[in-house]
N, C-alpha and C positions, 0 to 999 in steps of 0.2 A: 677693142683688142688690148690685151695686157702688155705693158711695156716696162722696161727697167732701163733708166737713164744713166749715162756716165758723164764725167765732167767734159770730156773732149773726144772727138772722133778717133777710134782705133783703126788698125788695119782691117780688122774684121768688119767694121762698120762700112769702111770705104768699099770693101768687097761686095757687102750686101746692097749697098746703094747702086752699085754697078749691075748687079743681077736683077734688081727691081726695075732699072731703066731698060735692060735687055727684055726682061718679061713684058714691059709695058709696050715696047716695040713689036714684039711678037705676037701680042695679043691685040694690037691696034688701038691702044688707049694712051691718054696723055696723063702724067702725074700731076696731082694738084694738092697743095697742103704739105704739112711737115710729115717726114717719115717717122714711123713708130718702130721701135726695136722690141723684139720679144725677149723671153727669159734668157738671160746670159747671152744675148745677141745671137740666138740661134735663127731668128726670122726677122723679116723686116716687112712693113706694110704701109700703104698710103692710099689715100683718096685717089681715084682714077676717073677719068672723064672719057666718054665717047659720045660725040654729038651733045644732045640734051641729057644723057643718061649718066648717073653717077654710081660708081662701083667701089668696093674696096679690093685693092690689089695686094697680094701677100706673095712672098717669095722666100725661098730657103734653099740650102745646099748641103750636101753631105759627100764624104768621101764615098765613091761608088760601090766599095765593099759593104757599106752599111745603109745605102740608098735603096732600101725595100722594106717590107714589112707593114704591119698595120698603121703605124704613125705616119709612115711615108704618104699613105692613101687615105688618112682618117676623114679629112674634109670631104673628099671627093665620094667616099663610101657613104658618108652621111646624107648625101643628096637623095638617097632613097627613103629617108625618113621625112614625112610630109605633114606629120600631125604635131610637131613641135615647133615652136617659134624660133627659128634659126635661119641665118643667111645661107642661102643655097649657093653652090658653086655653079657659075654659068659657063665658065670656060677654063681650060688648063693647057698649059704647054710644059713639056719636059725636054731638057738638052743637056749635053755633056761637054765638059771641058776636062778631059782626062787629066788627073784621076778623079775629078769631081763631078758629081751629077747634081742637077738642080732643077727646080720647077717654080713656076709662077701660076697663081690660080686667081681667078676674077670671081668675086663673090658680090652678091646683093648688098648694097650699102645699107648699114644700119645707123640712122640718125641719132639714136638714143645713146647716151654715154654709159660707160661701165658704172656699176654701184660703187666701186672703190678703184683707185689707181693702183692698189696693191692687192695681191690674192687674199691676204688676211684683212678683216674689216677692223678699222680703228675708230669709227664713229657710226652711229645708227644710220642706215640708208634711208632715203626719202622715198618710201614706196607705200603703195595704198594696200587696203585689205584685199582688193581684187588681184593685185600683184602676187600675193602669197597664194591665192586660190589658183592663179594661173601657173605658178611654179609647181605646185603639187600636181595639177592637171598634166603638166608637160612631162613630169617625171613619170607619172602613170602611163601616159601614153608611149613614152619611150620604152618603158619595161616590157611591153609586149611586142616590140618590134623584133622580128627574128634576125639573127645574126650569126655568123661563124666567128666573129672576131672576140677576142678577150679570152678569159679563163674558160677552159673546157673540162678541167679535172678538179672537182671539188675537194678531193683529199689532199691535193698538193697545196691547196690555199692554206689550210691549217698548219702544214709542215712548214711553209715559208714564214708564217707569222711566229710560230714557236721558235724557229730557228733565229728570228730577229731579236726576240726577247730572251732567248737562251733559257727557256724553261717550258714545262707542259702547262697548258692553259685551259684544259677541259673544254676545248672548242668542239662544235658540232662536227661529226665525221662526214656528213653529207649536207653541207649548207646550201640553202636555196640560192640558186643562180638566176640572174635576170639581166636584161640589157640595161647599162647605166652609162651616164656621162661621168668618167672617172676623174674629171679635172673640174669639178663643179665649185669653183671658188668665186669670191665677189667681183673680181676683175673679169670673170666670164659670164656675168650677168648684168643686164642693162635696165636702166629705169628712165622715165616713168613706165614706158612700155617694156615688157619682159622679152628680151631675146636671149638665147643661149648661144655663147660663142665658142669658138675654138674646139673643134671636133677632131683634133689629132688623135685624142685617146678616148675611145668609147668602145664598149663591146660587153660581153657577158662577164659579170662580177657578182660578188655576194650581195643579195637583195638589200638595198639601203646603202650601198657603198657611196653613191653620189651624195646622198643626205649626210653621211658620216663626214665626208670631205667638206661639205658646207658648214657643218656644225663645229668641226674643229677650227675651221677658218673664221669662226664667229666668236671664239671664246674671249677675245679681248673686249667684247661688248656683251657682258653677260645677259642683258635683256634681250638681244637679238638671238644669242645662243639659245635661250629658253624658247624662243619662238620658233626657232628652226626645229628644236627638239619636239616641240609640241606638235608641229606640223607633220613631222615624220615619226612620231613615237611608235606607231604601229610597225614600223620598219626597224627603228633603232633599239627598241626594248624587247629583242628577241635574241635567241642564241646566234642566229646568223647575223643580227645586227651588231651584236657584240664583237663577232668576228670582223665585220666590215669596219667598225670604228678602230679596232686594234690594227687592222691592215692599213687603214688611212693613216693612222698615227704613225705607224713604222715608216710609211712613205714621207711624211713631214720631218720625222727625226732624222731619217737617213739623209735627206736633203739638207737639213741643218748641219749635220756632221760633215757631210762630203763638200758642200759648197758655200757653207756660211749663210744659207737661206733662213729666214724666219728668225732673226735674232730676238725679237720680242715675244714671239709666238710659241717658240719651242718649249719653254718652260711650263706654259699652260698645257700643252699638248702632252708633255712627259707626265704632268701631273694627272691628267684625265686618264692616260693609258695605265698609270699605276692604280687608279681606282678601279679600272676595269679588270685588272689582273688579280686584284684581291679576291678571296674566296666570297662566295655569294652573299653569305651571311654578315660579311663585314663591310660591304660596299654601301 
């Protein structure tokens, strides 16, 4: 699971530790190992034990006015997906401490480490040829999984992307949609065995959106970026694939501007988006 460490415990981290402990009690497991904090300390996770079985316990909280929607149930909803290598949710408990709602969920433990400790890749991952084959097979299997989650209005996609870049972009009026893992970066993929982690955000999106996210998060290692592109070229090198890349780039650049994320990657993503925006004859 991805993590972002700070120099010292904050009030937020102390709160997260408390709800993780409460979740463990409610689900009948004992915590083991060091706690791992998610992006901007939104979530917390830890290895958990019950008898001889090992699990991953994950907990989060939100003001009750926002404790709903697809992200709130993403991992749980993904339990219906059985043909993609991912940790299934085995149990979940929700509770309230007004005005805050929280939940803890128990997942199958994944022993394989993430390919990167950060979403963006900074060194080549140690993965096999079979790993790449498995990644493509997983995304193809996910693509045909039916879902009501995610984007349902193709025309609105182009409008949002053009609004971000503040210009008309000659985007397809009816892009192809399919089911995608929309947070497919290197901290959410494991090795040597492939597992796809963190299913808060998945659903209908432009075909190739997951591949676009992974490609952009590979740009600091050009050889791997090229390998990702080659693996998904049939998706990325299409009008819908161009929309997917511009949409994924907008997400990265928005995070960089709002939260200071991606200090080393943002310039590469901005340059790539600029190339995609150029007229077709000049790219």
